[in-house]
N, C-alpha and C positions, 0 to 999 in steps of 0.2 A: 765353262772354258775361262780360264782366267788371261785378264788383261793387262798388258805391259803397264808399268806407271807411267809410263809417257801418252798414255793413249788414255784419253778422257772416257771414264764408266760411261756405259749405256743404258740409262733407265726408262725402256720404251713403255708407250700405252698410259703412263701414268699423268695425274695433274701437276705434276714438280717439275715438270717438263719446261727449259726454259730456254729463251733464245740464246742465251749466253751459252750456254752448253752445247748446244746444235752448232753456234759458231766456230766452237772449239773443235769440233767434229771436222767442219768444211775447211780448217787451216792446217788439217793433221799434213805431213806429207802424202803427195799420191799415192806412190807404193804401201805405204800405211792404213791408208783409207781403203784401198780397192781389195788391200791383204784381208781387214779386218770383215769388209763388207761382204765379202765373197764365201767367208766361212759361213758367216749367219744365213746367208743364203741358201749355202751347202746343205746346212743343218734343219733349213725347214722346208725344203723345197729339192724336185728334181730340176739342177741346173742346165740340164739339156734339152729340156722340152718349153716352149714358149706357144702361149695362148695367143689364138688369131681373131682380132673382133673387125668387123665390118661396120663402117658407119653411114648414116643416110639421113639426109636432109627431108624430113616429111614434112614441114613447113619451113618456107626460105622467105628471109627477108620482112623491111616492114618494120623491125623490132621497135618498140615504144623508148627501150631503154639507152644509155646514151655512151655504153663501155668502146672505150678511146681505140681500143685496139679491133673492134669488129667490123665486118663490111655488112653487117645484115640490119644496122642501126637504122632508122630511119633520118637521123640526126645526121649524116654525112652523105656525100656524095660519091656513089662507088658504082660498079659495073654490074654489082649481082642483079640476079635474074629474081623479081618478087615472085613467088608461086604458093599457091593455098594449101593448105591440109592434101595430104595425099588421101587417093580411095583405098580403103583397106586392100582389093583386091591386088593394087600396083604396090603397096608394102608387101603382099606375100610373095609377089613373082618378084620382088627384090632380095627377100629372104630365103628364096629358095635359090637362085641364083649363086647370092652368097657363101649357103651351105657348099654348092658343087663347086666354089673355087676354094674352099678350103676352112671357112672360117665354122667357128662353133657359137660365136654370140654374134646378135646384130643389133648394135648401138643404134637409137633412132634419136634426133634431135628437132624440135619445134622453135623458132624464134618466137618465143612470146616470154613476156615478166612473169609471168605466172599463167598455171595451166587452169583453165575455167570450166566451172559445171559443165556449161554447153558444151564442149569438147570431151569432157569427160567420156560418155557412151562410145564415141567413136574409135577415141582411144584403146581403152578396154576390146574392143572388138580387133584392133589391131594387133594388140598384145596375143589375143587367144590365136590368132591365125598364125602369127610368128613360132609362137611356140608349137601349133600343130606341125609345122615345117622341122621342127627338132633342134631347134637351135634357141640357146639363152638370150633372152630378152631384156635389154637396159634403154631407159629412155632418160630424156634430159628433156625439162618441160617447162622449167623455171621451177619458181615456189611453188610449194605445196604444201596445202593443210593436212593436218591429220587424218581427217574422212578422206582426202581424196587420197595419200598413201593408201591407207586399207583398202580401199577399192582396186588402187592399181596390184596391190600383190593379191586380192580375189580374182583377180583376171589373170594371174599367171605371172606377171613381172619379177624379173629376177633381180635388177639391178637397177636402182635410181640414181644419176650422175646431176652432181650439182657441185662444180669448181668452185673453191672460193679465192680463186685466179692470184692472190697474192697475201701480203701481211696486212693484218686491220690498220696498221698505220698508215701504209702506202694505198690502200685499197681507197680511198677518197679521193685522189689524185687521178684515177681512172673510171671511177663510176660514181655517178652522184645521182641514179635514180631508185636504187636497194641500198640499204644496209648492210652491213657486214653480218649483223646480229638475224636480218631475215636469212639470210643464205645457212647461216649455222642452225636455225630454227627448223628450215627442211629439212637439215641432214638429221635433226633428233625426228622427224614426223614420220620421217622414209625408216629409220633404223626401228623407231618404237611401231611401225607396222610389219616388223619383219624383212622388209626389204634390205638387202645386201647394198651397202652403200659406195659409191663411185666417187670421188672428191680428189682433186689435186688444185693446179696452177698452171702458170704461164711464165715463164723465164726468159727477160728480155725485154719487159715492157717499161724499161727504163728506173727497175727497182734496183737496189743494191744487194748483195749479199746478205746483209744484216736483214731485208724484208723476205731472202727464199728462206734465210735457217726460221724467222716468225712464222712464214706461213706453213711449212714441215712443222713446227711446234705446236702450230693450232690442230693442226690434223691428229698428230698423235696423242694429242690430251681431249679428242673427243672419246667418249667412251658407250660403246667400242671404237674402235679406232676407224677408219674408212677397210673395206674389205680390196678395195683396187684405187691405184692413186695414178691416175694419167698425168704424165709431165708432158707438157708444151712447148717448144722452140718457139716462141713468136717468130710467125712470118708477118712483115709490114705489110697491109695493104691500102693503096693508092687510095686517097680520097680521106682515108680515116686521120685523126691527128696524130698519131704514132708512126704515119709512114715511115718517116726519116729517121726512127729512133737508131742509136748505134746497136749493130748486132753483138750477141753476146757468143763468148768461143765456146765451140764444143765441148773442150773440155770441162767448162763448168757445167754441163748438162752432165756429163760424167759425175763428177764429182755430187752432182743434186741427188742423183739415180742411187750412189753408196750410200749417202748419208741418208735418204729415204729407206733402205732398207736394214739399216742399224735401226730407226726408228720402230718401223714398221716391218719388223721382220715376215708376219703372217699374210702382208697383204701383195697381191698382185700389182707389180711396178710397171706401167705402162707407157712407152714411147709414143707418142701422140704427134700433133702437128709439129713441120719443121724437122721429119726426116730427109727431106729431098736434098736439103743443105748439109747432112751428114755425111761423110767418107762411108765406106764399110768398114774401116779401122775406128773410129769413132762410133761406129753401133756396138761392133763388138766389144771394147771397152765398156759401153751401156750394160750388155747382155754380162759381161761378166763381172759387172759392179752390183748386180741382182734386178735388171730390169727382165721380167720373163711372161711378158706381152705387149702387142701392138696394135696399131690399127692397120689392116691388111685392107687393099684396094687402093685404084687408083686415082679417088677423090674420097676429100674429109671433108666439111659441111661446106665448106668455100674455097678451100685450098688444095693443091695438088700432094699427091703421095707418090711415094715409088710405085712402079707399074709390078704386078703379083710375079711376073717374072724373072726380075731382079732381086725380088724379097727371094725365091724358091732358089736363087744360086746364091745367093749368101748365106743361107740356111745350111745348103749342102756345105760349103764351105767349112761352118762354124759346127757342121754337125749337130745341130737344133731340129729336132722332131716337133712340129706344128701340132698341137691338138689340146684337149681338155686338160688341166692341169690341176694336181690335189697338195695340199699340205701334206707333209711326210706324217704319220702315224709312228715312227720307231726314232730315238734320237740318232744323231750325226755318228756317234761313236758306235752304236749297234750297227750301221749299216758302211762305214768308213772301209770295211775289208770286202765288202760283195763282188768287187771286182777282181780280185787277186783268188 
């Protein structure tokens, strides 16, 4: 597809991707940006199908890290209830419930800085149980060694989530207990083991648009880029250092979704935390811009999420079909006449 001279050329998934050319995409007139993103989206995916994931906290609170946005850090006084690692059968029951509600993937999060080998066998048993229930399995367990990644893959894990959160430049203002490079190394370990990678970030933790562009450029430069990119609208938590941060407008999330779709056309782009603050109209724009996945269910790790019934009403209004999604195997030009 030829690109208008006034629109910056997008060269996704290459090492030369720069913050500057990503910023140029952010700066496009809103209608131009959404038009370009939707055309790329339509070329690669069925634009009327959305993948549903349910997020389950399998170990909550008392985390040694000092992420300034997080209710689960032991460094801050929040109302979070601290719970140990869930029992395998309890996770299996949650997986069964998630599948019955329409989810195709269970994403399991543990508030650890890093996966410890003493917990590895139990985590592997949990993953096997989730897979036996017929769901895709995703886990976010902190930093990951190459050997651990291989063990998780062998147990049936499909996706490993490890968000980079923000730009490398802004990262040190948010987290001091783990370097940015360690996050990238864990992602490399996951991919090398054959796991699909889920990695994105947070919008609205005091970062600039330049930081958002740099974050997306870092993800697009990964070889290969993430198969799933969750985008979180920050939800301030009382007791954390960012409790009073200025909120980002929803249209900035829409722009971020569109730019993500242009940079990583083959990725699932997920609406994650913060959807309770989005109108139906804002979510509809996100779906048009290229979001094709969301966290489903009335609770995320520590924040509220739209109730399931409200999501089904929105899907019906927009003509969206929840279900597994697959990338197109033929070109847009071959398919564009299918509906005629």
